[in-house]
C-alpha positions, -999 to +999 in steps of 0.1 A: -291+515-125-314+497-149-306+462-160-295+473-195-274+501-181-257+475-158-252+452-188-239+480-209-215+491-182-201+456-177-196+450-214-177+483-218-157+479-187-146+443-194-146+447-232-167+416-237-201+406-251-198+369-241-227+353-223-216+321-205-243+294-202-243+273-170-262+242-181-248+213-160-249+177-172-239+154-143-243+116-138-245+116-100-280+114-085-295+113-050-282+119-015-269+153-024-244+139-049-259+157-079-260+190-060-224+188-050-212+179-086-233+206-102-220+233-078-184+222-082-187+221-120-203+255-121-178+270-096-149+260-119-166+275-149-175+307-131-140+312-116-122+305-149-145+325-172-153+355-150-127+378-166-143+372-200-180+370-191-205+398-197-232+377-180-240+342-168-271+323-180-282+292-162-310+273-180-334+263-152-343+230-170-309+216-163-315+221-126-352+211-124-343+177-139-325+168-107-354+177-085-351+196-052-313+191-050-309+205-085-328+237-075-307+239-044-277+237-067-291+265-088-295+287-057-259+279-046-246+285-081-261+320-082-244+329-049-210+322-065-215+349-092-204+384-081-234+408-078-219+432-103-221+406-131-256+403-146-274+369-141-299+358-167-321+328-159-332+310-191-367+298-181-389+307-212-419+310-189-453+318-204-485+322-184-509+348-171-525+361-139-514+347-106-493+320-123-473+345-142-469+365-109-457+334-092-431+328-119-419+364-115-417+362-077-398+329-080-372+340-106-367+376-097-373+376-059-364+341-047-336+334-071-327+371-075-320+369-112-313+402-130-332+391-161-351+361-175-362+347-208-399+345-215-423+336-243-445+365-255-470+342-272-498+350-247-493+387-250-482+414-226-504+400-198-478+372-194-449+397-192-463+425-171-456+407-137-419+407-146-419+443-160-436+455-128-407+444-107-388+475-118-363+485-144-334+470-125-347+438-141-348+428-178-367+403-199-355+387-231-386+377-252-384+348-277-384+363-312-365+341-336-353+307-322-326+283-333-347+251-336-352+237-372-390+237-369-392+274-358-401+287-393-434+267-394-448+294-370-423+322-369-422+327-407-460+329-410-469+361-429-487+388-411-505+417-427-497+451-413-521+480-411-508+495-443-515+463-462-479+450-465-469+416-452-440+406-430-428+376-410-445+369-377-412+371-359-407+407-372-442+416-360-434+400-327-403+421-324-422+453-331-448+445-306-425+433-278-402+464-278-433+486-274-438+471-239-410+490-223-373+497-221-368+466-200-373+444-231-346+425-250-351+399-277-339+363-282-327+361-318-310+331-332-273+333-340-277+306-366-300+329-387-281+360-399-309+370-422-333+372-392-307+390-372-304+417-398-341+420-402-348+423-365-319+448-360-334+469-388-367+473-369-351+473-334-319+494-337-313+500-300-326+467-285-303+441-268-304+407-283-296+374-266-281+353-294-279+315-289-266+291-314-230+301-316-205+274-307-218+239-304-249+247-325-227+259-354-235+296-357-208+317-373-196+343-348-184+369-373-216+367-394-238+368-363-221+398-347-219+417-380-257+411-386-269+417-350-245+441-334-256+477-329-236+505-345-219+512-311-204+477-309-229+465-283-265+452-282-258+415-288-251+388-262-238+356-280-244+327-257-219+299-254-226+269-231-213+235-241-183+248-260-170+263-228-183+239-202-169+209-220-135+224-228-105+211-209-098+247-199-130+267-198-112+299-191-090+296-222-121+287-243-140+317-230-111+340-237-109+327-273-146+334-278-143+368-262-114+377-285-132+365-316-163+385-306-142+416-301-126+411-335-160+407-350-175+438-334-144+459-342-150+451-379-187+460-374-181+494-359-153+502-384-179+496-412-200+522-393-172+547-395-165+543-358-140+525-335-144+510-301-121+537-287-141+564-306-173+551-291-159+554-256-147+589-262-181+599-276-197+585-245-173+604-222-178+637-241-215+634-239-213+624-203-193+654-194-219+676-212-248+659-194-231+664-159-224+701-168-186+696-167-188+713-200-213+742-203-223+765-231-229+802-224-209+833-217-183+830-190-154+852-177-122+832-173-095+837-147-075+856-173-104+881-177-112+869-212-148+860-222-154+824-233-185+808-249-180+776-229-168+767-194-151+735-181-153+722-145-141+686-143-146+684-106-182+674-113-170+641-128-169+624-094-206+631-089-215+605-115-200+570-107-207+556-141-190+586-159-161+584-134-155+548-143-156+556-180-131+584-175-108+561-156-109+537-185-101+565-208-070+574-188-060+537-187-063+536-225-041+567-228-013+553-205-008+521-225+028+519-237+042+544-212+070+534-188+063+543-151+060+528-116+033+549-100+008+576-109+005+609-091-026+631-091-023+669-089-046+683-061-074+690-060-094+683-091-073+653-102-073+634-070-106+616-075-097+610-111-063+595-102-079+574-075-103+560-100-075+553-124-055+535-097-086+513-088-091+506-125-056+496-133-042+484-100-013+508-102-004+525-069-010+563-065+007+591-047+002+629-047+022+660-040+011+685-015+010+719-033+011+737+000+034+723+027+015+716+059+029+730+092+017+701+114+021+664+115+049+649+094+052+679+070+052+655+040+054+671+005+043+638-010+016+616+004+019+578-003+046+552-005+074+557-031+111+551-036+137+575-050+144+568-087+109+556-095+092+568-126+060+588-119+032+593-144+017+627-135-021+630-140-043+661-140-078+669-152-072+698-176-043+718-190-046+754-201-012+766-189+016+746-172+019+766-140+004+742-115+018+712-134+054+726-132+050+732-094+039+696-089+067+683-111+093+702-091+080+687-058+082+652-072+116+657-088+130+673-056+121+640-038+143+621-063+115+609-085+116+608-123+087+626-141+086+625-179+050+622-188+017+640-180-018+627-187-047+651-189-083+644-198-087+676-216-064+700-233-074+737-239-055+760-261-018+756-270+001+773-241+000+742-218+017+720-244+044+747-249+050+749-211+053+711-208+078+710-236+099+736-218+097+715-186+109+684-204+075+667-201+056+647-227+020+658-227-007+631-234-043+644-237-073+622-240-092+649-259-090+686-269-117+709-259-127+713-296-139+677-295-168+687-272-183+709-299-196+684-324-214+664-296-230+697-285-242+701-320-254+665-321-274+672-290-289+704-305-273+726-279-258+748-305-265+755-342-241+754-371-231+790-368-223+787-331-203+755-339-181+774-364-177+804-340-167+781-311-143+761-332-126+793-342-125+805-306-110+772-294-084+772-322-072+807-312-068+802-275 
């Protein structure tokens, strides 16, 4: 997984864009006192803000100032951060040759940072040693900074090859993103004009955006100006406003919630929603993994179909499986139940992923009674009278669902709702109504077809024909 894929995954999974700065300011010095105080201060911040953090960003200067024990404190601090959470060391290094290589070895190999901040002023030579470490690492290159004197250099006018002029920081952005997919940019949250300009020339690039919080940047304006159309692509960094709060976790949650409100407004302006973005990602992920295929297929019924669905392939892609689990979790909000039950076989990995995502216990019915061992018809712990949320991958008809429902009900369990990832045709819904079951589908098969058109897998004529076919099933 690349650094930016990891970052993207964490932001989606935790529904946060918040970058937490770890910039200790302690009074103790000498005899290990500073190290102890730094580590304890950072431990508290990490533990309290972890649910709301997309990444953590220690600024190395606040450790170097304490000498060797400060650097030991940095190493210890990094060990406190779970490996699945990206770590960005703010170092702003800038040199070439063996010196740049030494910086890269130190920050990425010794400290094991996922990403670093660098200055691009000396050109690509200064950045290549970091890029050469592999795409599991990222670099955020200084583009537009928050300091008052930045404009004296960054606003200098540069003439492009066509004769037109633009700000130096815009030329810097254009040049830097050409160096590779591992490149992000540092763009000030205090300068919304710059954020808009850089986003216009770098529509897909991740921005690290300092200046929100203690430095006075407006969060709504910054996110509106710098957020990508998908609601991601910007990491507002907050350091002192969280670290100096009486309750860092509460402060981080407030910032997280404000960020989510701001990006929800941004994506709604784009005609999207955060839920819609996730659904689009799942649909395209199912297409990419060939869970949904275009062609000519013979169905079990003997009918010909222009597409085929096999959701058993979802579990082959861990990232997609996680997104699908979050889709189910989103669908089950507001429902009343005690446990989930997956229908064998295709739904078992899906139900397991949902259980891990939500922390809700899972059971499953045996569709064929085994003639050895305990002879259980239901595997897993349960109590009579509990409400069970049934989960399957796909519904075309209700036959297998009704069988599973009967097994669960015969054991004294209450089954009122069924969740499926995909609904095909109309017969399944009719069968569930007849069985007294409320059907909740994440998507209808028709929703695959526009993404297929977006990916140029089908043309407009095929799109219309397939929509007609799906509507008549």
